[in-house]
C-alpha positions in Angstrom: -7.9 3.9 13.1 -5.0 1.4 13.6 -6.6 0.1 16.8 -9.8 -0.5 14.8 -7.9 -2.3 12.1 -6.4 -4.8 14.5 -9.7 -5.2 16.4 -11.4 -6.0 13.1 -8.9 -8.7 12.4 -8.8 -10.4 15.7 -10.3 -10.0 19.2 -7.3 -8.4 21.0 -7.7 -7.6 24.7 -7.4 -3.9 25.7 -4.0 -4.7 27.3 -2.7 -6.5 24.3 -3.8 -3.7 22.0 -2.3 -1.0 24.1 1.1 -2.9 24.1 0.9 -3.5 20.4 0.2 0.1 19.6 3.0 1.3 21.9 5.4 -0.4 19.4 4.2 1.9 16.6 5.4 5.5 16.0 3.2 8.2 14.6 4.8 10.1 11.8 3.8 13.1 9.7 5.2 12.7 6.2 5.3 15.4 3.5 3.9 15.0 0.0 6.3 13.3 -2.4 8.6 11.9 0.3 10.3 8.6 -0.6 10.1 6.1 2.2 12.2 3.3 0.6 14.3 3.3 -2.6 14.9 0.4 -5.0 17.8 -1.6 -3.8 17.5 -0.7 -0.2 16.1 -3.0 2.5 12.8 -1.9 4.0 12.9 -1.9 7.8 9.5 -0.3 8.4 5.9 -1.3 7.9 3.6 1.7 7.5 -0.1 2.0 8.4 -1.7 4.9 6.6 -4.1 6.9 8.9 -4.4 9.9 6.5 -3.2 10.4 3.0 -2.1 8.1 0.2 1.0 6.4 -0.8 2.2 4.3 -3.7 4.8 1.8 -4.7 6.5 2.1 -8.1 9.5 0.9 -10.1 11.6 2.5 -12.8 11.8 1.0 -16.2 15.2 1.0 -18.0 14.2 4.2 -19.8 13.6 5.9 -16.4 9.8 5.9 -16.7 7.9 5.2 -13.4 5.4 2.4 -13.3 3.0 2.5 -10.3 2.5 -1.0 -8.8 0.0 -0.1 -6.1 -1.7 2.7 -4.2 -2.2 2.6 -0.4 -5.0 4.6 1.1 -6.1 5.4 4.6 -6.9 2.4 6.8 -4.3 0.1 5.0 -0.8 -1.1 5.6 1.8 0.1 3.1 5.1 -1.6 2.5 7.6 -2.9 0.0 6.3 -6.3 1.3 9.0 -8.5 -0.2 11.7 -6.3 1.2 10.2 -5.9 4.6 9.1 -9.4 5.3 12.2 -11.1 3.8 14.7 -8.3 4.6 15.9 -8.3 1.0 16.6 -5.3 -1.3 13.4 -3.7 -2.5 12.5 -3.8 -6.2 10.2 -0.8 -5.6 10.2 2.7 -4.4 7.6 3.6 -1.8 6.4 7.2 -1.5 3.6 9.3 -0.2 1.8 11.4 -2.9 0.1 13.7 -0.5 0.8 14.9 3.1 0.2 11.9 5.2 0.0 10.6 8.8 1.3 7.1 9.2 2.1 4.7 12.0 5.3 2.8 11.6 6.7 -0.3 13.1 10.2 -1.7 12.6 10.8 -5.3 11.6 12.5 -5.8 15.0 9.5 -4.6 16.9 7.1 -6.5 14.8 9.1 -9.7 15.5 9.0 -9.0 19.2 5.2 -8.7 19.1 4.9 -11.9 17.0 6.9 -13.7 19.6 4.9 -12.2 22.5 1.4 -12.6 21.0 0.2 -15.6 19.0 -2.7 -13.5 17.8 -0.2 -11.0 16.3 1.4 -13.8 14.2 -2.1 -14.6 13.0 -2.8 -10.9 12.2 0.4 -10.7 10.1 -0.5 -13.9 8.3 -4.0 -12.4 7.5 -2.3 -9.2 6.3 0.1 -11.0 4.0 -2.8 -13.1 2.6 -4.7 -9.8 1.9 -1.6 -8.3 0.2 -1.1 -11.5 -1.9 -4.8 -11.6 -2.9 -4.8 -8.0 -4.0 -1.6 -8.6 -6.0 -3.0 -11.6 -7.8 -6.3 -9.8 -8.5 -4.4 -6.9 -10.1 -2.2 -9.3 -12.1 -5.3 -11.1 -13.4 -6.9 -7.8 -14.3 -3.8 -6.7 -16.3 -3.8 -10.0 -18.1 -7.5 -10.7 -18.7 -9.5 -7.5 -18.4 -10.2 -4.7 -20.8 -9.0 -1.2 -20.1 -12.6 -0.2 -19.0 -12.8 -3.2 -16.6 -9.5 -2.4 -15.0 -10.5 1.3 -14.6 -13.8 0.3 -13.0 -12.1 -2.1 -10.7 -9.6 0.6 -9.6 -12.5 2.9 -8.8 -14.0 0.2 -6.5 -10.7 -0.3 -4.8 -9.7 3.4 -4.7 -12.9 5.5 -5.2 -11.3 8.9 -5.0 -7.9 8.1 -6.6 -8.6 10.1 -9.7 -8.7 13.3 -7.7 -5.7 12.5 -5.6 -3.1 11.0 -7.9 -1.6 12.3 -11.1 -3.0 11.0 -14.3 0.4 9.4 -15.3 0.6 7.4 -12.0 -3.0 6.1 -12.5 -2.4 5.2 -16.1 0.8 3.3 -15.3 -1.0 1.5 -12.4 -3.7 0.4 -14.9 -1.1 -0.6 -17.5 -2.4 1.8 -20.1 -1.4 5.1 -21.8 -2.5 8.4 -20.4 -4.5 8.9 -23.6 -6.5 5.7 -23.1 -7.2 6.7 -19.5 -8.3 10.2 -20.6 -10.7 8.6 -23.1 -12.1 6.3 -20.4 -12.6 9.3 -18.0 -14.2 11.4 -20.7 -16.7 8.6 -21.6 -17.5 8.3 -18.0 -18.6 12.0 -17.9 -20.8 11.8 -21.0 
């Protein structure tokens, strides 16, 4: 799956792709495992092959607010922390047993230096992350609860069966009660 991801971005040769993939490590991660904590510097970028993860932050009252979900076929990171090597504002965790491929910041930099196409791939990845973030911010600011919920289902079609209601509600910027009403109206 990770090979297909890179091939869909750019036409890597078989030799380039083999070398790139050799810098990734396959990891099996158990449900609810935290990969990065707020205040720590993220040194790994994760590609989700199977499972789902999320990034979240804690409000002053200790309540979790989900920033993003990461499904199979996508990269997962505390992007600001990983790319800038600064302390993370977010926690990163898997919410079901997952298989991920990881690459360290150091190994990624080696690949970027070695392959010009890899630099382009990372630029395309960061543009994708930024675009999704801006779209979510616009949704929170300008869309109704129903519109946000419908958009989430296009982005993450099976999320309602895989993530707890509270995590989904916080991702959408609404209460669990509002989310429950939306889901009930969908069934009727």
